[in-house]
C-alpha positions as MATLAB code, in Angstrom:
seq = 'MKERNVGFGLVEILVAVACFSIALLPVLNLFSLSMDNAKVIHARSIVFAAAQETLSSCLLVSPRELTPCTFQIHGSKITGSLPPFLASVTVLPETITRIMTISQPDPQDENTKNVTISISHSEYQQLNINWTRTFVYDPGGR';
ca = [
      46.057   16.835   57.700;
      42.195   15.272   56.593;
      42.296   13.578   53.299;
      39.224   14.939   50.521;
      37.499   11.901   49.202;
      37.894   12.677   45.173;
      34.881   11.701   43.221;
      31.233   12.082   42.514;
      28.612   12.007   45.232;
      25.247   10.117   44.966;
      23.363   13.430   44.843;
      25.798   14.495   41.836;
      25.275   11.434   39.967;
      21.519   11.184   40.694;
      21.056   14.420   39.006;
      22.896   13.664   36.240;
      21.162   10.366   35.179;
      17.646   12.951   35.456;
      19.546   14.732   32.929;
      20.391   12.529   30.331;
      17.160   10.722   30.474;
      14.827   13.970   30.172;
      17.453   14.459   27.069;
      17.363   11.457   25.822;
      13.260   10.972   25.302;
      13.126   13.059   22.231;
      15.046   10.634   20.606;
      13.225    7.937   21.778;
      10.030    9.401   20.621;
      12.121    9.730   16.981;
      12.930    6.899   16.893;
       9.597    5.675   17.156;
       8.249    7.962   14.880;
      10.414    6.959   11.998;
       9.622    3.173   12.574;
       6.066    4.061   12.224;
       6.385    6.066    9.302;
       8.765    3.216    7.829;
       5.641    1.032    8.193;
       3.303    3.485    6.239;
       6.118    3.722    3.381;
       5.854   -0.085    2.750;
       2.378   -0.109    2.942;
       2.227    2.580    0.743;
       4.808    0.539   -1.543;
       2.621   -2.633   -1.195;
      -0.265   -1.052   -2.312;
       0.818    0.787   -5.319;
       2.346   -1.823   -6.812;
      -0.754   -3.994   -6.753;
      -2.811   -1.078   -8.239;
      -0.029   -1.349  -10.900;
       0.153   -4.852  -11.872;
      -3.588   -4.861  -11.947;
      -3.048   -2.528  -14.737;
      -0.437   -3.787  -16.163;
      -2.246   -6.960  -16.336;
      -5.466   -5.657  -18.242;
      -2.600   -3.623  -20.726;
      -1.762   -7.202  -21.894;
      -4.877   -8.384  -23.765;
      -7.098   -6.427  -26.264;
     -10.213   -4.556  -24.988;
     -12.593   -6.963  -26.922;
     -11.135   -9.670  -23.978;
     -12.167   -7.544  -21.055;
     -15.774   -8.881  -20.949;
     -17.678   -6.947  -18.609;
     -17.677   -8.212  -14.817;
     -16.406   -7.232  -10.973;
     -14.050   -9.257   -8.836;
     -12.320   -8.623   -5.688;
      -9.563  -10.240   -4.067;
      -8.808   -9.854   -0.432;
      -5.788  -11.328    0.648;
      -5.862  -14.889   -1.313;
      -9.612  -14.817   -1.322;
     -11.023  -14.305   -4.461;
     -15.076  -13.004   -4.900;
     -16.274  -13.030   -8.311;
     -15.236  -14.489  -11.474;
     -11.331  -13.312  -12.153;
     -10.570  -12.946  -15.661;
      -7.943  -15.632  -17.276;
      -5.493  -12.889  -17.203;
      -5.163  -11.876  -13.871;
      -4.861  -15.587  -12.995;
      -1.249  -15.009  -11.353;
      -1.735  -12.210   -9.794;
       0.752  -11.343   -6.566;
      -0.920  -12.591   -2.604;
      -1.125   -9.932   -1.306;
      -1.414   -9.781    3.037;
      -4.768   -9.653    4.381;
      -5.083   -6.118    5.259;
      -4.646   -4.924    1.241;
      -8.416   -5.511   -0.971;
      -8.581   -5.527   -4.432;
     -11.355   -4.386   -6.289;
     -11.886   -4.422  -10.236;
     -14.234   -3.603  -12.592;
     -14.815   -3.940  -16.093;
     -17.434   -2.321  -17.871;
     -18.793   -1.379  -21.390;
     -19.947    2.215  -21.594;
     -21.973    1.872  -25.065;
     -23.057   -1.326  -25.636;
     -22.927   -1.404  -28.958;
     -19.230   -0.580  -28.885;
     -17.726   -3.844  -28.225;
     -14.154   -1.570  -28.985;
     -14.367    0.384  -25.773;
     -13.820   -0.881  -21.954;
     -13.685    1.181  -18.587;
     -11.837   -0.689  -15.877;
     -12.068    0.619  -12.166;
      -9.323   -0.719  -10.158;
      -9.583    0.100   -6.739;
      -6.958   -1.182   -3.923;
      -8.050   -0.244    0.273;
      -5.259   -1.214    2.664;
      -7.420   -1.673    5.903;
      -5.039   -0.022    8.703;
      -4.426    3.380    6.433;
      -7.054    4.542    5.004;
      -5.397    7.290    3.211;
      -3.503    4.801    0.968;
      -6.357    4.222   -1.007;
      -5.970    3.584   -4.346;
      -9.036    4.295   -7.667;
      -7.657    4.224  -10.734;
     -10.290    4.288  -13.603;
      -8.866    3.738  -17.164;
     -10.696    3.178  -20.540;
      -9.252    0.837  -22.995;
     -10.024    1.349  -26.944;
      -9.202   -1.435  -29.247;
      -7.676   -0.164  -32.732;
      -9.062   -2.313  -35.189;
      -6.294   -0.659  -37.666;
      -3.386   -1.713  -35.108;
      -1.834    1.861  -34.543;
];
């Protein structure tokens, strides 16, 4: 009797590898997509933390100490006159720019200041933040 070889032939193995690779492509695409989403989420958390830190620094001083000015922090480069209460802000990556404008809506009223904080990300423009807050000094301390 003739012995029959038991096992898989070359064509069967090639078909199995082709089916496996076709099934594996969507899984690899999901992995790539989740990595991109993780980068966006990380950038969003940095942008929001930068805006929150800048706003919190403004809350530490009286509105009377907020002198009208505009400054920009791009990475570690500062443009404009940086108020003393912002001297210790966190240095951010070069892709993130902070712009803060302090204005006095009524020149007669030193107790009210408008603060506009703009945080922009050069790679993800959908993450840009623009906040405007009004600070009012209460002489009665309430």
